[in-house]
N, C-alpha and C positions, 0 to 999 in steps of 0.2 A: 487487406488486412480486414478481417470480420467484425461488425459490430454486435455487441450484445445490447440487454435494456436493462435495467432494474429502477424501482421507482419511473420516474416519465426521462430518464437518461438513458442516450445510448452511446457508448464507450466503446472505444477499441477492445480487442481480445489483450492487445498489450498496451498497458500503460505507463507511463514514464514518472520514478520517485523523483521528487525534486529535492531531498533532500541533501546533496552534492553543491546546491547552487548556495554562494556566499562562505562557500566554507573551502572545499575543494577546488570550486571553479569560483573565477571572477564574472563579472558581466560579458566581457567577452567570450567566455568559454559557455557561460549559460546560454547565452545566444546562439553559438553552434551547435550546442546540444539539442535544443528546442527547435531549432532550423531544421536539425535532421530527422528529429522525430517526427514534424509536420512531414515532410518529403515522404517518410517512412509509412505515413497513413495513420500514425497514433493520435488521437484528439482528446486523450485521459491521462489529464496532468494533475499529481496527487503531490502536496505541500504540507505545511504547517506553520505557523505564526513561530516557533521555537525554533524553525530550522535556520541555519546561518544566523543564528541570533538576530534573528527577521528579517534577515535580508533576501532569504529565498524568494518569497513574496514579490518582495521589488523587482530583482532580477526576473522573476518569471514574468509579471506585467510586461515590464521594459521587452524582455524579448519576443513577447507575443505581439505587442504593439496593437494595429488595428486588424488583427487576426483575432481577437478576444471572441467575438461570435461566433468561427468556426469549432471550437474544443470545449472540453468539460472540466472545470477546473475543481480541486477537490482540496479543502483545506481544513485544518483543526485548530480547536483551541483549548483549553483548559491545563494544559502542562506550564510550569511555571519559567516565565522569561524574566521575572526577579518577583522579591517578596511582596509585590500587590498586583501583579498582573499575572494571577494564576485561578485554579479554579471553576465551580459552574454555577453560581449565584447569576441569578434574574440581571441585576447591573454588571456583572461584569461580559455577561454571554453577549449583551446589548454592546458594550464598549469593544470587547473583541472583535465584533462581527465590521464595526464602524472603522477599527485599524486593518483590519484585513484587507477591507475595501478598497482603504485608500493608500496600502499599500501595493494591492497588485492593482491599482488605479483602473478598476472598474465598479459598476453600481449592483452584481450580485454576483452571488457565488451559487455553484450549482449543485454541491456537496458541502454543506458545512458540520463537521464530526467532531462529536468529544473526545478530546483525545484521550482521556483517563476518566473514570469514573472519579467523580466525587461526592464521598460518604460523609460531608457535613451539612451537605444542600438535598432538600428532597427532589429527587428523579423528578415529580411532578410538576417543580418551581422551573426547574430547568428546560425542561419539553417547554414548558408555558411560554417562556421567554423565546424559544427558539421557532414556537408556533406562530409569534409577534412577526418575526423575521420574516417568515414565509409568507405571511398574511400583507407585511409591508413588500412583499417583491425583493426582498434583497437576499434570501435564498428560496434555491430551487427546493431542494429536499435537505435532509437532515439524517445523519448517521454518528455510529457511535465506535469507540475503538478501545480495546483491551477489556469489555467485558465480559463477565461471566455467565452462564444459564441465568442463573438467578436475577442476576441484574437485568438482563433481557427481558426475563419476564415480566419484572417488577416495572419495568420502562413500558411493556405493550398494556400492562393494566390501567398505569397512571396515565398514559396520553389522554383519555377520555374522548372525547370527536376532535382534537387537534391531530394535527400533522406527528405520524410517527415516525421512527429511525425503519430507512429502507436498507442499510446494511450495516455491518461489524466489521472493522479491520484488527483481526489477530493474526497472529505470527500461525504461518502454515506452509510447510513444506515436505519435500522427502526425508527431512532430515528432521521435522519434527511434525508429529501428527497429532498433535496435542486437541485441536478442535473435536477429531475424531472420540478421542479419549474421554475428553470430559463434558463431551455432549452438546457442544455449540455448534456443529454442524448440522446434529440432528434437531437442535433448536432452532435453526434457521428454517428447514422444512416446516416445522410446526407453527412457527410466526410470521413467515413469508418473508424473512429476509435475506439479504445477499451476502456471501463471505468474500472480503475483500483482503487477500494474504499479503502480508508483508512478511519481509525475509525470504522471498519465495526462494531465494538461490542461496540461503543459509550462509551470507556475508559471503557469499562470493565460494563457497566449496563445491559449488553445484555448477559451475560455470566451464568447468574443465581446463582452469588454467592452474588451480590450484593441487597437486598431485601427492597424495601420501607420501611420507617420508622423503621428500625433497623440500629445498629451501622454497620458503615462500616467493613469489616473483614478486620484482620491487615496485611498487605504486597500489599495489592492491589494499584493498581495504582491508583485510587482515591483515599485512604487514606493518599497514598505519597504524594497527590500533593499539589500545594499551595492553600488557600482557595482562593485567588479571581481567580481561575482557577477552582477550585472543584465547587465555588458555580453555575457557569453554568449549571453543570451535575446535579447537585441536587436539580434543581428547582422544582417545585410544579407540573408546567407541564410533565416534563419528569419523574418524579416517578409515577406522575398519568399514565401515558402512559406504562411506564412499570409494573406497576403494573398491567393495563388490559393483557399486553400481557402476563403477566405470568401466569394469570388466566386462559389464553384463552391454552398456554401452557400445563397446567395441565389438563383442561377438556378434550384435544385430545391426550393426555399423550406422546406429542413431546417436549423435552427439549428448552426452548427458545434458548439456543446454537447454536440448529440445524434449528430453524426456520429466526435466523437472517441469518446463511451462506447460507441456502438453500433458502432463499428468494432472499438474490443479486445474486445468481446464477443461478435465473430463469430466470435474465436477458440477452438475448444473447446477449449484448453488454459486458456482464459482465466475462473475463476467467479464473479470479482468486480471491479468496477474499485472502489479504494478513494482519493477524495478527501477533502480537508479542506472544512472551510465555516466560518465564521465566525458564521453566522446561520442561523434557520432557514429562511429565506426561501431560501439557498442550497442547503441540502440537500433543499428540496423540487423546486428549481430541476434538481438533479442527477437523482432519482428519475424526475422528469418528462420528462427529455431521452432514457431509453432508448426507442429504437424499432427496426423491423426492416427494415433495409437489404436493399434489391433487389442481386441479382449483378452489375446493370450500375454501381450506385451504388459497390459495395464496389471493383469493376474501376476506377472512376476516382478513390477513393481511393488506392489503390495507385501509381496512376499519380502522381498530385500530391504524394505523400508519399514518392516513391522516393528 
């Protein structure tokens, strides 16, 4: 497993998204997946306070145990846990961090991310509180998620002499290239940010398990998803694009999973591709999927996913 840098962090090219922990997976299942990830060379674990109704952080911390110092933990705050635990006010930033530290069973967070912009709070105030956490040694680096170009630029100006965001976590995949269209990828170049894609496998459409025109395999994320949400992913447009990508993957004898991961990692601003897993086998498959794509293959993927 190759490591890449952003900020002061060195992370594995494949990271583990921990949104299944506390939901689809209990503590025993979480520990199996975490152990499988560590055995496969994964050192980057991305969670959030809302995942698994706050259980994801607890389960991850217990699964890591005394190996905490060997990994990079990213977590997030800001989305509503309940009516009072939400937002990005300085007081809440400090309280949310303490809660995450307690749940994770650690005294520092490697990457602390604002999960969603809070328009009710000046970003300078939020950054000031995050800077205090960095100064206190409770957080190493800070990042954001779901930010647009204007918000990224505003944050860069507002930070002053304090710590700045080193990353933005937005949706990006062969089926959703919005960071290119909306300018976020260019803004990352401009502002020196790394882009951490979420939904890199488009909720399972790019794993090779979901075949257009065939019933959804039992137990997959899409099969378990509410119909109103799955309708977006199972639209005719996406089904056709997946079919085209599957045909190309077959033609060049490279699994679509490899195309999905390796295309993202071909972008210099992408240090790691974070994907969820519900079994050690899945995380091993994700790690094994990394390959170097030729310029010709990258050009064809650009065309097929345009």
